[in-house]
Phi, psi and omega in degrees: 000132180289128179289129178272148177240167175301323180294318179291327177290321177296320177297318177301314181300312181296318179295318179296316180300313179299314182302318184268357180079025178256183175236132174290138181310124184285351177287100188297326179293315178298312181299322179296324178296315178293318179300323178297317177295319177297318180297313179301313181293320179296321179285332179279315188252342181093006178207158182283083176283132179307125181282355183264000180228158178273121177253172181262347187080010177247113187304321179295315180291331183265003188308325182283347181241022170282129185291135351285133187291165181293345181271347185300312181302306178299322179295316180294320178298318185273320188245353180082004179203158172278174185307315183270351178085008179291320181248138180237157171289155177299324181294315180296315180297318182294331181285347183086357179273089181255011178294133179274123180252152175288131178234161181297145176280123178275336183283124181231155173076010180244000000 
């Protein structure tokens, strides 16, 4: 398994944001904290498990919370950010409102 670094995780974050038409949170300190959690999880489990949720370390059981999680799109559409605030809508980012707000958890039963 290839060892992930903070730099490779940041590249992953930027690529994912571009791919989905989102914006990576511009708060570099905040983003670095999330990137550190992603890096730790990728090196522990072999995939970018969302650091803001509890996973099992079983890729099948965690499939819905592999970053970017399946809830990110609906959360960004409704709240302008994903659950952990790593990804923002272009509108929220353009408004200058990059504050991460608590939003409801969509994941249930896990």
